[in-house]
C-alpha positions in Angstrom: 56.0 82.7 151.4 57.4 86.2 150.3 55.1 88.9 149.5 57.2 89.0 146.1 56.3 85.5 145.7 52.9 85.3 146.2 52.0 88.1 143.4 54.0 85.9 141.1 52.3 82.7 142.1 48.5 84.7 142.3 49.6 86.2 138.4 50.1 83.1 136.9 47.1 81.6 138.3 44.8 84.8 137.1 46.9 84.8 133.8 46.0 81.0 133.4 42.7 81.3 134.5 41.2 84.3 132.2 43.9 85.3 130.3 47.0 87.5 130.7 45.3 90.8 128.0 42.2 90.4 131.1 43.9 90.7 134.0 45.5 94.5 135.3 47.6 94.7 138.2 44.6 96.4 140.2 43.0 92.8 139.8 46.1 91.0 141.0 46.1 93.1 144.2 42.5 93.1 144.8 43.0 89.3 144.7 46.0 89.4 147.1 44.3 91.6 149.1 46.7 94.3 148.9 47.3 97.3 148.1 48.5 98.4 144.1 51.6 100.5 146.3 52.6 97.3 147.8 52.6 95.4 144.3 54.6 98.5 142.4 56.9 97.9 145.3 57.9 95.0 144.0 57.2 95.2 140.0 57.2 98.1 137.9 54.3 97.0 135.9 52.5 94.1 134.2 55.8 93.1 132.1 58.2 92.7 135.2 55.7 90.5 136.6 55.7 88.4 133.4 59.2 88.5 133.2 59.4 86.7 136.7 56.7 84.1 135.6 59.0 83.5 132.4 62.2 83.0 135.2 60.0 80.2 136.3 58.9 78.8 132.7 62.5 78.8 132.2 63.5 76.7 135.5 60.6 74.4 134.7 62.5 74.0 131.1 66.0 73.7 132.3 65.1 70.8 135.6 62.8 68.8 133.6 64.5 68.8 129.6 68.1 67.9 129.8 69.5 65.7 127.5 69.5 61.9 127.8 73.0 61.2 127.2 73.7 58.5 129.4 70.7 57.0 129.9 68.7 54.3 127.4 65.9 56.0 126.1 62.9 53.9 126.9 59.0 54.1 127.2 59.4 54.9 130.9 61.4 57.6 130.1 59.4 59.2 127.2 56.7 58.8 129.5 58.8 61.3 132.4 59.4 63.9 129.4 55.5 63.8 127.9 54.8 64.8 131.2 57.1 66.6 131.8 56.2 68.9 128.8 52.5 68.5 129.7 53.2 69.8 132.8 54.9 73.0 131.6 52.1 73.6 129.1 49.3 73.1 131.4 51.2 75.4 134.0 52.1 78.2 131.8 49.3 77.9 129.6 48.8 81.7 129.4 52.0 82.4 127.5 51.4 79.7 124.8 47.2 81.5 124.2 49.3 84.8 123.6 53.0 84.7 123.2 53.0 86.7 120.1 51.5 89.9 121.7 53.1 89.4 124.9 56.8 88.7 122.9 55.6 92.2 120.6 55.3 94.3 123.6 58.9 93.0 125.1 61.5 93.4 123.5 63.8 91.9 126.6 61.5 88.9 127.3 61.6 88.2 123.1 65.2 88.3 123.1 65.2 85.4 126.0 62.8 83.9 124.0 
C-alpha cells in the first residue's frame, strides 16, 4: 500500500475512533511512524486528507446505492441495501458526527456534499 493510501486509512481510523477535531496531522504521522514532513509531502493539511476520505465516501455511495431499475424490489434486495447503508454510516461515522463543522470549514467540500 502506498504511503498516501496509508495516511488516508490511518486518518479515517483515528477520526472515527477519537473524533476529527481531536486528531491533528502530527497525531496521524506519529500513528504511522512517519515524519510530519513526509505526511505534508502527500497532503497539504488535515482538510486535504478529509477531502480524500470524502472521495472514498463518494465511491462507497456510488457503488452501493444505484437505482433499482431492472430488479424486482424484494426483502433480499432491501436487506442488501440496508447492509450497504449501515456499513457506509459506520465506516465514515466521524463525518456524520461532525458534518456541519467539517463543511463549514471547507467550501469546496461543502459544494461536493
